[in-house]
C-alpha positions in Angstrom: 0.0 0.0 0.0 2.8 2.4 0.9 4.6 1.6 -2.4 1.4 2.4 -4.3 0.9 5.7 -2.5 4.6 6.7 -3.2 4.1 5.8 -6.9 0.9 7.8 -7.1 2.6 10.8 -5.4 5.6 10.6 -7.7 3.4 10.5 -10.8 1.4 13.5 -9.5 4.6 15.4 -8.9 5.8 14.5 -12.4 2.6 15.7 -14.0 2.7 19.0 -12.1 6.3 19.5 -13.1 5.4 18.9 -16.8 2.5 21.3 -16.5 4.7 24.1 -15.2 7.3 23.4 -17.9 4.6 23.4 -20.5 3.3 26.8 -19.3 6.8 28.2 -19.5 7.2 26.8 -23.0 3.9 28.4 -24.0 5.1 31.8 -22.9 8.3 31.4 -24.9 6.4 30.1 -27.9 4.2 33.2 -27.9 7.3 35.4 -28.1 8.7 33.2 -30.9 5.4 33.2 -32.8 5.3 37.0 -32.8 8.9 37.2 -34.0 8.4 34.6 -36.6 5.3 36.3 -37.9 7.3 39.5 -38.5 9.8 37.6 -40.4 7.2 35.7 -42.5 5.4 39.0 -43.4 8.7 40.5 -44.5 9.5 37.5 -46.6 6.1 37.5 -48.3 6.5 41.1 -49.2 9.9 40.5 -50.6 9.3 37.2 -52.3 5.7 37.3 -53.3 3.9 34.1 -54.0 7.2 32.2 -54.8 7.7 31.1 -51.2 4.1 29.9 -50.9 4.3 27.8 -54.1 7.6 26.3 -53.0 6.2 25.2 -49.6 3.1 23.7 -51.3 5.2 21.7 -53.8 7.5 20.3 -51.0 4.6 19.2 -48.9 2.8 17.4 -51.8 5.8 15.4 -53.0 6.8 14.2 -49.5 3.3 12.9 -48.8 3.4 10.5 -51.7 6.1 8.5 -50.1 5.0 8.9 -46.5 3.7 5.4 -45.8 5.7 3.5 -43.1 6.5 -0.2 -43.5 6.6 -2.5 -40.5 4.5 -4.6 -38.2 3.4 -4.8 -34.5 5.1 -7.1 -32.0 3.3 -7.5 -28.7 5.4 -7.0 -25.6 5.0 -9.0 -22.4 3.0 -6.2 -20.9 0.5 -6.3 -23.7 1.7 -3.2 -25.5 2.0 -3.5 -29.2 5.4 -2.1 -30.4 5.8 -1.1 -34.0 8.8 -2.7 -35.6 9.8 -0.8 -38.7 10.5 2.7 -40.0 8.4 5.6 -39.0 8.9 8.7 -41.2 9.1 12.1 -39.6 8.8 14.4 -42.6 6.4 17.4 -42.5 3.8 17.1 -45.2 0.7 19.1 -46.1 -1.4 16.3 -47.7 -3.1 13.3 -46.2 -0.9 10.3 -45.3 -1.8 6.6 -45.9 -0.9 5.2 -42.5 -0.6 1.4 -42.3 -2.6 1.2 -38.9 -5.5 3.0 -37.4 -5.0 4.9 -35.2 -1.5 5.6 -36.6 1.5 5.2 -34.2 3.8 7.6 -36.1 5.0 8.5 -39.5 5.1 11.6 -41.7 2.8 14.3 -40.4 1.4 17.8 -40.7 3.7 20.6 -39.6 1.2 21.7 -37.0 0.3 19.5 -34.0 -3.0 19.1 -32.2 -3.0 20.6 -28.8 -2.4 17.8 -26.3 -2.4 19.5 -22.9 -5.2 17.2 -21.6 -7.4 18.2 -24.6 -10.5 16.2 -25.3 -12.0 16.5 -28.8 -15.7 15.5 -29.3 -15.3 15.1 -33.1 -12.7 13.2 -35.2 -9.4 15.1 -35.7 -6.9 15.1 -38.6 -4.6 12.1 -38.0 -1.6 13.9 -39.5 -1.9 16.6 -36.8 -2.4 14.0 -34.0 0.7 12.1 -35.2 2.7 15.3 -34.7 1.4 15.4 -31.1 2.7 11.8 -30.7 6.1 13.0 -31.9 6.1 15.5 -29.0 5.6 12.7 -26.5 1.8 12.8 -26.2 -0.5 9.8 -25.6 -3.6 9.7 -27.8 -6.7 8.1 -26.3 -9.2 7.1 -29.0 -12.5 5.3 -29.1 -15.1 4.1 -31.7 -18.9 3.8 -31.7 -18.8 0.6 -29.7 -17.1 2.1 -26.6 -19.5 2.5 -23.6 -20.4 6.1 -23.0 -19.5 5.8 -19.3 -16.0 4.6 -20.1 -15.5 7.4 -22.6 -16.5 10.0 -20.1 -14.3 8.4 -17.4 -11.3 8.3 -19.7 -12.0 11.9 -20.8 -11.9 13.0 -17.1 -8.5 11.3 -16.7 -7.1 12.9 -19.9 -8.1 16.4 -18.8 -6.0 15.9 -15.7 -2.9 14.7 -17.6 -0.6 17.0 -19.6 0.7 15.6 -22.9 -2.5 13.7 -23.6 -5.3 14.1 -26.0 -8.5 12.2 -26.8 -10.8 11.9 -29.8 -13.1 9.5 -31.6 -11.7 7.3 -34.4 -14.5 5.4 -36.1 -12.1 3.3 -38.2 -10.3 1.7 -35.3 -10.9 -2.0 -34.6 -11.2 -2.0 -30.8 -13.5 0.3 -28.7 -10.8 1.9 -26.6 -7.2 2.4 -27.6 -4.1 4.2 -26.2 -1.4 5.3 -28.7 2.1 6.7 -28.2 4.8 7.1 -30.8 5.6 3.6 -32.0 3.4 1.9 -29.3 -0.3 1.1 -28.9 -2.5 -0.8 -26.5 -6.2 -1.8 -26.2 -7.8 -1.2 -22.8 -11.2 -2.2 -21.3 -12.0 1.1 -19.6 -10.8 3.9 -17.4 -10.3 1.5 -14.4 -8.1 -0.9 -16.4 -4.7 -0.8 -14.7 -3.1 -0.8 -18.2 -4.3 2.8 -18.6 -2.2 4.3 -15.8 0.7 2.0 -16.7 0.6 3.2 -20.3 0.4 6.8 -19.3 3.2 6.4 -16.8 5.5 4.8 -19.3 4.7 6.8 -22.5 3.7 10.3 -21.5 7.0 12.1 -22.5 8.5 8.6 -22.4 11.8 7.3 -23.8 10.0 6.7 -27.2 9.5 10.4 -27.7 11.3 11.7 -30.8 11.1 15.3 -29.6 11.0 15.4 -25.8 10.0 18.6 -24.3 8.4 20.0 -27.5 5.2 22.0 -26.9 1.7 20.5 -26.6 0.0 23.9 -26.8 0.1 26.5 -29.5 -1.1 24.1 -32.1 -4.6 23.3 -33.5 -7.5 23.2 -31.1 -10.2 22.7 -33.8 
């Protein structure tokens, strides 16, 4: 019992530390966005539509080769780990991901906000994959998921930085947790696998860009 309380307290402290760090990053990002906007405006005035056309061409060509090859291997803890390459190019068109929900791959330059954000409608997968790259855990559900479990998981997500939640009608299982390169099916909010997955993969070792922002992106 004492060990469980210590683990819970440590996890709470870790979440609070991440939340404070995220708030600090958000303040820095606002300053950077203002500075970047000035540069972009100046560039557009000087370069006209040439810059816009160049960006569009780059995004389109990259998307054509964005599919990642590989397969899942189930670990002893029940988590499915993706064995294969996961692209990390920024693209502006849709991506043909090999699994639903995707566990990584080429993605949109803009991430979905993932600071405990719960989305009632489906979101663009290419934006959500960018959130995974930042170390977020994506909680998803389909039409077969019990409403009570969806609501309970949503409450848990809202308390956890570097998480987001949305429906994904095309997924096979009712409730799924996804991190970059990893995925697991769960039975509900009380399933011990939920807390174990969050503990291991929220800003976990699998994160390609640890410490990257989960705010300042899309909020739909």
